[in-house]
C-alpha positions as CSV (number, residue, x, y, z in Angstrom):
1,M,114.7,-30.4,108.7
2,T,118.1,-29.5,110.2
3,Q,119.5,-32.8,108.9
4,R,118.1,-32.2,105.5
5,R,119.6,-28.7,105.4
6,S,122.9,-30.3,106.5
7,I,123.0,-32.6,103.5
8,K,122.1,-29.7,101.2
9,T,124.8,-27.5,102.8
10,N,127.4,-30.2,102.4
11,L,126.5,-30.8,98.8
12,C,126.5,-27.1,98.0
13,A,129.9,-26.7,99.7
14,T,131.2,-29.7,97.8
15,W,129.9,-28.5,94.4
16,L,131.3,-25.0,95.0
17,N,134.7,-26.5,95.7
18,H,134.6,-28.7,92.6
19,G,133.2,-25.9,90.5
20,V,136.1,-23.6,91.4
21,S,138.5,-26.6,91.1
22,L,137.0,-27.3,87.7
23,M,137.6,-23.8,86.4
24,I,141.2,-23.9,87.7
25,G,141.8,-27.3,86.2
26,V,140.3,-26.2,82.8
27,F,142.7,-23.3,82.8
28,L,145.8,-25.0,84.2
29,M,145.9,-28.2,82.1
30,P,146.4,-26.6,78.7
31,Y,148.6,-23.9,80.4
32,V,150.9,-26.6,81.9
33,L,150.8,-28.8,78.7
34,H,151.8,-25.9,76.5
35,I,154.7,-24.9,78.7
36,L,156.0,-28.5,79.3
37,G,155.1,-30.0,75.9
38,D,153.7,-33.5,75.3
39,A,156.9,-35.4,76.4
40,Q,157.3,-33.7,79.8
41,Y,153.6,-33.5,80.5
42,G,153.1,-37.2,79.5
43,S,156.0,-38.1,81.9
44,W,154.3,-36.2,84.7
45,I,151.1,-38.1,84.1
46,F,153.0,-41.4,83.9
47,I,154.8,-40.7,87.2
48,N,151.6,-39.6,88.9
49,A,149.8,-42.8,87.7
50,I,152.5,-44.8,89.4
51,A,152.1,-42.6,92.5
52,G,148.4,-43.2,92.3
53,Y,149.0,-46.7,93.6
54,S,149.9,-45.1,97.0
55,G,146.2,-45.0,97.5
56,L,146.5,-48.7,98.5
57,L,148.5,-47.6,101.5
58,Y,145.3,-46.2,103.1
59,L,144.4,-49.9,103.6
60,G,140.7,-49.0,103.4
61,F,140.8,-46.9,106.6
62,G,139.9,-43.7,104.7
63,Q,136.2,-44.7,104.6
64,T,136.5,-46.5,107.9
65,I,137.4,-43.3,109.9
66,S,134.6,-41.3,108.3
67,R,132.0,-44.0,109.1
68,Y,133.1,-44.8,112.6
69,V,133.6,-41.1,113.6
70,A,130.1,-40.5,112.3
71,H,128.8,-43.4,114.5
72,Y,130.6,-42.4,117.7
73,H,130.0,-38.7,117.2
74,A,126.3,-39.4,117.0
75,K,126.5,-41.4,120.2
76,Q,128.8,-38.9,121.8
77,D,131.2,-41.7,122.7
78,W,134.4,-39.5,122.6
79,N,136.7,-42.2,124.0
80,R,136.0,-44.6,121.2
81,L,136.2,-41.8,118.6
82,N,139.7,-41.0,119.9
83,H,140.7,-44.7,119.8
84,V,139.7,-45.1,116.2
85,S,141.4,-41.8,115.1
86,N,144.7,-42.5,116.9
87,V,145.1,-46.1,115.8
88,I,144.5,-45.1,112.2
89,F,146.8,-42.2,112.5
90,V,149.7,-44.4,113.7
91,I,149.0,-46.9,110.9
92,Y,149.1,-44.1,108.3
93,L,152.5,-42.9,109.7
94,C,153.8,-46.4,109.1
95,M,152.4,-46.6,105.7
96,G,153.8,-43.1,104.9
97,S,157.2,-44.4,105.8
98,L,156.7,-47.3,103.5
99,A,155.8,-44.9,100.7
100,L,159.1,-43.0,101.2
101,L,161.0,-46.3,100.9
102,T,159.1,-47.4,97.8
103,A,159.7,-44.0,96.2
104,G,163.4,-44.5,96.7
105,I,163.3,-47.9,95.0
106,I,161.2,-46.6,92.1
107,A,163.6,-43.6,91.7
108,W,166.5,-46.1,91.5
109,L,164.7,-48.1,88.9
110,A,163.6,-45.0,86.9
111,P,165.8,-45.7,83.8
112,H,164.0,-49.1,83.3
113,L,160.4,-47.8,83.7
114,S,160.1,-45.9,80.4
115,D,161.9,-44.0,77.7
116,W,162.2,-40.5,79.2
117,G,163.6,-39.0,76.1
118,T,165.6,-35.8,76.7
119,I,164.3,-35.3,80.2
120,S,167.1,-35.4,82.8
121,L,167.2,-38.7,84.8
122,Y,168.2,-36.6,87.9
123,E,165.0,-34.6,87.5
124,I,162.9,-37.7,87.1
125,R,164.3,-39.2,90.3
126,M,163.9,-36.0,92.3
127,V,160.2,-35.8,91.2
128,I,159.6,-39.4,92.3
129,L,161.2,-38.8,95.7
130,I,159.2,-35.5,96.3
131,L,155.9,-37.3,95.4
132,G,156.9,-40.0,97.9
133,L,157.2,-37.3,100.6
134,N,153.9,-35.9,99.3
135,V,152.2,-39.2,99.9
136,F,153.7,-39.4,103.5
137,V,152.2,-36.0,104.4
138,G,148.9,-36.8,102.7
139,L,148.5,-40.1,104.5
140,A,149.1,-38.7,107.9
141,G,146.9,-35.6,107.4
142,S,144.0,-37.5,105.9
143,V,142.9,-38.6,109.4
144,F,141.9,-35.1,110.2
145,G,140.0,-34.7,106.9
146,G,138.2,-38.0,107.7
147,I,137.1,-36.6,111.1
148,L,135.7,-33.5,109.5
149,M,133.7,-35.7,107.0
150,G,132.6,-38.0,109.8
151,I,131.0,-35.2,111.7
152,Q,129.5,-34.1,108.3
153,R,131.4,-30.8,108.1
154,F,132.1,-31.2,104.4
155,D,131.9,-27.4,104.1
156,I,135.0,-27.0,106.2
157,E,136.9,-29.9,104.6
158,R,136.0,-28.7,101.1
159,G,136.9,-25.1,102.0
160,V,140.4,-26.2,103.0
161,N,140.8,-28.1,99.7
162,L,139.5,-25.0,97.8
163,T,142.2,-22.9,99.4
164,G,144.8,-25.4,98.4
165,A,143.5,-25.4,94.8
166,L,143.8,-21.6,94.6
167,L,147.3,-21.7,96.1
168,R,148.3,-24.3,93.5
169,L,147.0,-22.0,90.8
170,A,149.0,-19.0,92.1
171,L,152.2,-21.0,92.6
172,T,152.0,-22.5,89.1
173,L,151.5,-19.2,87.4
174,M,154.3,-17.7,89.4
175,F,157.0,-20.4,89.1
176,L,156.3,-22.9,86.3
177,K,158.6,-22.7,83.3
178,A,159.9,-25.3,80.8
179,E,163.3,-25.7,82.4
180,W,163.1,-28.0,85.4
181,G,159.3,-28.0,84.9
182,L,158.6,-31.4,86.3
183,L,160.6,-30.7,89.5
184,T,158.8,-27.3,89.9
185,I,155.4,-28.7,89.6
186,A,156.2,-31.6,92.0
187,L,157.4,-29.0,94.6
188,I,154.2,-27.0,94.1
189,F,152.1,-30.1,94.7
190,F,154.0,-30.9,97.9
191,T,153.7,-27.3,99.3
192,V,149.9,-27.4,98.7
193,T,149.6,-30.8,100.4
194,V,151.3,-29.5,103.5
195,V,149.1,-26.4,103.7
196,E,145.9,-28.5,103.1
197,N,146.6,-31.0,105.8
198,A,147.7,-28.4,108.3
199,G,144.4,-26.7,107.8
200,Q,142.4,-29.9,108.2
201,C,144.3,-30.7,111.4
202,Y,143.5,-27.3,112.8
203,F,139.8,-27.5,112.1
204,A,139.5,-31.1,113.3
205,F,140.7,-30.1,116.7
206,R,138.4,-27.0,116.7
207,Q,135.3,-28.8,115.7
208,V,135.7,-31.9,118.0
209,K,136.8,-30.3,121.3
210,T,137.3,-33.8,122.8
211,F,139.6,-35.0,120.0
212,R,143.0,-35.9,121.3
213,I,146.2,-37.5,119.9
214,G,148.2,-39.5,122.5
215,R,149.7,-42.9,123.3
216,R,146.9,-43.7,125.8
217,Y,144.4,-43.9,123.0
218,L,146.3,-46.6,121.1
219,D,143.8,-49.4,121.8
220,W,144.6,-51.9,119.1
221,S,141.5,-53.9,120.0
222,I,139.6,-51.3,118.0
223,L,140.8,-53.0,114.9
224,K,138.6,-56.0,115.7
225,E,135.6,-53.7,115.5
226,C,136.5,-51.9,112.3
227,G,138.9,-54.4,110.7
228,S,136.3,-56.2,108.6
229,F,134.9,-52.9,107.2
230,S,138.5,-51.7,106.5
231,G,139.5,-55.0,104.9
232,Y,136.7,-54.8,102.3
233,A,137.2,-51.0,101.9
234,F,140.8,-51.9,101.1
235,I,139.7,-54.3,98.4
236,D,137.6,-51.4,97.1
237,A,140.6,-49.2,97.0
238,I,142.6,-51.7,95.0
239,A,139.8,-51.9,92.5
240,W,139.6,-48.1,92.2
241,T,143.3,-47.8,91.7
242,L,143.4,-50.5,89.0
243,I,140.6,-48.7,87.2
244,E,141.8,-45.1,87.5
245,A,145.6,-45.4,87.4
246,T,146.4,-48.4,85.3
247,D,145.3,-47.0,81.9
248,S,148.0,-44.3,81.8
249,I,150.7,-46.8,83.0
250,L,149.7,-49.3,80.2
251,I,149.9,-46.6,77.6
252,G,153.3,-45.4,78.9
253,I,154.7,-48.9,78.8
254,F,153.3,-50.0,75.5
255,F,153.9,-46.8,73.7
256,S,155.5,-43.7,75.3
257,P,154.7,-41.0,77.9
258,A,153.8,-38.6,75.1
259,M,151.1,-41.0,73.9
260,I,149.3,-40.7,77.2
261,V,148.3,-37.1,76.5
262,P,145.4,-37.7,74.0
263,Y,143.9,-40.3,76.4
264,Y,144.5,-38.1,79.4
265,I,142.6,-35.2,77.8
266,A,139.5,-37.4,77.6
267,L,140.1,-38.9,81.0
268,R,140.6,-35.5,82.7
269,L,137.4,-34.1,81.2
270,T,135.6,-37.3,82.4
271,Q,137.0,-36.7,85.9
272,F,135.9,-33.0,85.8
273,I,132.4,-34.2,85.2
274,N,132.6,-37.2,87.5
275,M,134.0,-35.6,90.6
276,P,131.1,-33.3,91.7
277,I,128.5,-35.9,90.8
278,A,130.4,-38.6,92.7
279,Q,130.3,-36.4,95.8
280,I,126.6,-37.1,96.1
281,G,127.3,-40.6,97.3
282,K,130.2,-39.5,99.5
283,V,128.1,-36.9,101.3
284,F,125.3,-39.5,101.7
285,M,127.5,-42.2,103.3
286,P,127.7,-40.8,106.9
287,R,124.0,-39.8,106.7
288,A,123.1,-43.4,105.6
289,G,125.1,-44.7,108.6
290,E,123.1,-42.4,110.9
291,L,119.7,-43.5,109.4
292,H,120.7,-47.1,109.5
293,A,121.6,-46.8,113.2
294,N,118.2,-45.3,113.8
295,E,116.5,-48.0,111.7
296,D,114.8,-45.4,109.5
297,H,114.4,-47.6,106.4
298,H,112.0,-45.3,104.6
299,A,114.3,-42.3,104.9
300,L,117.2,-44.5,103.6
301,Q,115.2,-45.5,100.5
302,K,114.3,-41.9,99.9
303,L,117.9,-40.8,100.3
304,V,119.3,-43.3,97.8
305,L,116.5,-42.7,95.2
306,N,117.0,-39.0,95.3
307,G,120.7,-39.4,94.9
308,V,120.3,-41.8,92.0
309,S,117.9,-39.5,90.2
310,L,120.2,-36.5,90.5
311,S,123.3,-38.4,89.5
312,F,121.5,-39.9,86.4
313,L,120.1,-36.5,85.4
314,L,123.5,-34.7,85.6
315,V,125.8,-37.3,84.0
316,T,123.4,-38.1,81.2
317,G,123.0,-34.4,80.5
318,F,126.7,-34.0,80.3
319,F,127.0,-37.0,78.0
320,I,124.4,-35.5,75.6
321,G,126.4,-32.2,75.5
322,V,129.7,-34.1,74.9
323,C,128.2,-36.0,72.0
324,F,127.3,-32.8,70.1
325,F,129.9,-30.4,71.3
326,G,132.8,-32.5,72.6
327,T,135.2,-31.9,69.6
328,T,134.6,-28.1,69.8
329,L,135.3,-28.2,73.6
330,I,138.6,-30.1,73.2
331,N,139.8,-27.9,70.3
332,T,138.9,-24.8,72.3
333,W,140.4,-26.0,75.5
334,I,143.6,-27.8,74.3
335,G,143.9,-27.1,70.6
336,T,143.6,-29.2,67.5
337,G,145.7,-32.3,67.0
338,Y,144.0,-34.8,69.3
339,P,141.1,-36.3,67.2
340,E,141.0,-39.5,69.2
341,S,140.2,-37.7,72.5
342,H,136.5,-37.1,71.6
343,I,135.8,-40.7,70.9
344,I,137.6,-41.8,74.1
345,L,135.7,-39.1,76.0
346,M,132.3,-40.5,74.8
347,I,133.3,-44.1,75.7
348,L,134.5,-43.1,79.2
349,L,131.7,-40.8,80.0
350,G,129.1,-43.2,78.6
351,A,130.2,-45.7,81.1
352,R,129.7,-43.2,83.9
353,I,126.0,-43.0,83.1
354,I,125.8,-46.4,84.8
355,A,128.7,-46.1,87.3
356,L,127.7,-42.8,89.0
357,P,124.1,-43.6,89.9
358,V,125.1,-47.0,91.1
359,S,127.9,-45.4,93.2
360,T,125.2,-43.8,95.2
361,F,123.8,-47.2,96.0
362,R,127.3,-48.4,96.9
363,S,128.0,-45.4,99.2
364,V,124.7,-46.0,101.1
365,L,125.5,-49.7,101.5
366,Y,128.9,-48.7,102.9
367,G,127.2,-46.4,105.3
368,M,125.0,-49.3,106.4
369,G,128.1,-51.5,106.9
370,H,127.4,-53.7,103.8
371,V,130.9,-53.8,102.2
372,K,131.8,-57.4,101.5
373,I,129.7,-58.2,98.3
374,P,130.1,-54.7,96.7
375,S,133.9,-54.8,97.2
376,L,134.3,-58.3,95.8
377,I,132.2,-57.3,92.7
378,Y,134.2,-54.1,92.3
379,I,137.6,-55.9,92.4
380,S,136.3,-58.4,89.9
381,E,135.3,-55.4,87.7
382,A,138.8,-54.0,88.1
383,I,140.6,-57.2,87.2
384,A,138.4,-57.5,84.1
385,N,139.3,-53.9,83.2
386,L,143.0,-54.7,83.4
387,I,142.7,-57.9,81.3
388,L,140.5,-56.3,78.7
389,S,142.8,-53.3,78.4
390,L,145.8,-55.4,78.0
391,V,144.1,-57.4,75.2
392,L,142.5,-54.5,73.4
393,I,145.4,-52.0,73.5
394,Q,147.4,-54.3,71.2
395,S,144.8,-54.1,68.4
396,L,142.8,-50.9,69.0
397,G,145.4,-48.7,70.8
398,L,144.0,-45.9,73.0
399,I,140.4,-46.8,72.0
400,G,141.0,-50.3,73.2
401,V,142.1,-49.0,76.6
402,A,138.9,-47.0,76.9
403,L,136.7,-49.9,75.9
404,G,138.6,-52.1,78.4
405,T,137.4,-49.7,81.1
406,A,133.8,-49.2,79.9
407,I,132.7,-52.8,79.2
408,P,133.3,-54.2,82.7
409,I,131.4,-51.2,84.2
410,F,128.3,-52.0,82.2
411,V,128.4,-55.7,83.1
412,A,129.4,-55.4,86.8
413,E,127.6,-52.2,87.9
414,L,124.4,-52.7,86.0
415,G,124.1,-56.5,86.0
416,I,125.4,-57.3,89.5
417,I,125.8,-54.4,92.0
418,L,122.5,-52.7,91.2
419,P,120.3,-55.7,91.7
420,Y,122.2,-56.6,94.9
421,A,121.8,-53.0,96.3
422,M,118.1,-52.8,95.4
423,K,117.5,-56.1,97.2
424,K,119.3,-54.9,100.4
425,L,117.4,-51.7,100.4
426,N,114.0,-53.3,99.5
427,I,113.7,-51.1,96.4
428,T,111.8,-52.7,93.4
429,A,112.7,-52.1,89.8
430,S,109.4,-50.3,89.2
431,Q,110.1,-48.1,92.2
432,L,113.5,-47.2,90.8
433,L,112.2,-46.4,87.4
434,R,109.2,-44.5,88.6
435,T,110.8,-42.5,91.3
436,A,114.4,-42.0,90.2
437,I,114.6,-42.4,86.4
438,A,111.2,-41.3,85.0
439,P,111.4,-37.7,86.3
440,T,114.7,-37.2,84.4
441,L,113.4,-38.3,81.0
442,A,111.5,-35.1,80.0
443,P,114.5,-32.8,80.9
444,L,116.9,-35.0,79.1
445,L,114.7,-35.1,76.0
446,A,114.5,-31.3,76.1
447,L,118.3,-31.1,76.3
448,L,118.6,-33.6,73.4
449,G,116.4,-31.5,71.2
450,Y,118.2,-28.3,72.1
451,S,121.6,-29.9,71.4
452,Y,120.4,-31.3,68.0
453,F,118.7,-28.2,66.6
454,L,121.1,-25.6,68.0
455,P,123.8,-26.2,65.3
456,H,121.2,-25.8,62.6
457,F,120.5,-22.2,63.6
458,F,123.9,-21.1,65.0
459,E,127.5,-21.8,63.9
460,I,129.3,-23.4,66.8
461,R,132.9,-22.2,66.6
462,N,136.0,-22.9,68.7
463,S,135.3,-20.1,71.2
464,W,134.9,-20.1,75.0
465,A,132.2,-17.4,74.8
466,I,130.1,-19.6,72.4
467,L,130.7,-22.7,74.5
468,V,129.7,-21.0,77.7
469,G,126.6,-19.7,76.0
470,V,125.8,-23.2,74.7
471,A,126.3,-24.8,78.1
472,T,124.2,-22.1,79.8
473,G,121.3,-22.7,77.4
474,G,121.6,-26.4,77.9
475,G,121.6,-26.0,81.6
476,V,118.4,-23.8,81.4
477,F,116.7,-26.4,79.3
478,L,117.7,-29.3,81.5
479,L,117.1,-27.9,85.0
480,G,114.2,-25.7,83.9
481,T,112.3,-28.7,82.5
482,W,113.3,-30.8,85.6
483,L,111.9,-28.2,88.0
484,V,108.7,-27.8,86.1
485,F,108.0,-31.5,86.1
486,E,109.1,-31.8,89.8
487,K,106.6,-29.1,90.8
488,G,103.9,-30.6,88.6
489,T,104.5,-34.1,90.2
490,V,104.2,-32.6,93.7
491,L,101.0,-30.7,92.9
492,L,99.5,-33.9,91.3
493,H,100.5,-35.9,94.4
494,R,98.9,-33.4,96.7
495,S,95.7,-33.4,94.7
496,V,95.2,-37.2,94.9
497,P,92.9,-38.1,97.9
498,E,94.5,-40.0,100.7
499,S,92.1,-42.9,100.1
500,I,93.4,-43.4,96.6
501,K,97.1,-43.1,97.7
502,S,96.6,-45.8,100.3
């Protein structure tokens, strides 16, 4: 029961963090966009998309430290825990130094990257250098966040991130203005990164009393143990970066930074929806590693099926809402003038109906140590994404980029990763449909009916008050129906005699 409560606590802490971050992001994006304008804001997105490739410098050790800390913490092998943490910390210091060097090269090449319009080249170069320094601090500090996640203290790790989000909000409201706007926002991001990583460092040492940093813990033989896992996790990171960062870069190169804005509006909304649901898998990964180590296969199956069911229910519910009220949401949030954003949003979010539930399978497989096949499939999906986007952007523009992202997800995630994961976990198709998908159908149909008939009785205007009311009503229909059917299923199960069950 304690372990079950731990998962619930971690999920609640994660969702609280993302809920507040969502509200901050919903407010800040149009605020920053209207202060900077499409040209400056598009340039900021373009530079950040390039900086997004710094995620490759983690070399796959981000997931490695979480998994192996969870393993050694469960076994109370403090010496090995320190070996893993220290070796990865030194690797990250080296990779951070490489990031600074790369930032200097990119800053020098800045005039050749894009048409920056009226923005000062000096400001562009300074922003790139500050983001390079930001990557250095983030890399080094991520070890401490990985320790907190490995010991399943997501509540503390998310709490530190929430503090950072509130600080970013305050600094943006206090200091951002159109003049030197890019430089100001880069400095704000750097300040918040320093504060977040200092906090995670403090709590890592407090929560793991035996944790130490020192040269005597630099046992490089530890890489033999975790090198294979890290290698495939690195392939996974390459795939993620290609999928998440490349779209904005392609648009900036083929068109202009200002053209990124309509696509980014849809992408950002998708990320707002995606982030809290994706945390289900991340929270489950260390728990899966623990269950796998204890050979509790039944609990593993139950864990993944519950996660898939919840992911599918939430993301499909959001998709239904976006189909009916997406244009109203975008017009209320950002303003009129971005008609393509709704279509792009539906394409990107529609693909997440497959990707998010399957990501729960992938996270559990990673926790079990099965990384090779999922990583190879994922990198193939990413390469297909890049090729399709390059082809389709020339004829379909921004819609082509969205389709280039969505099509490989449907093929790879649904057609390849899902059957592989089900086989590894000994889950049948009928078991998946009966246990994970079927309980969500009635709530989703109730939400669909609500979304269809509501505009026939009420005028849906561009108003936050109306949108909040619509969303609240939809949430009541969805979760209320789900709870009713869940309770009914439990009562029915209890009423069936044990002889029939067996």
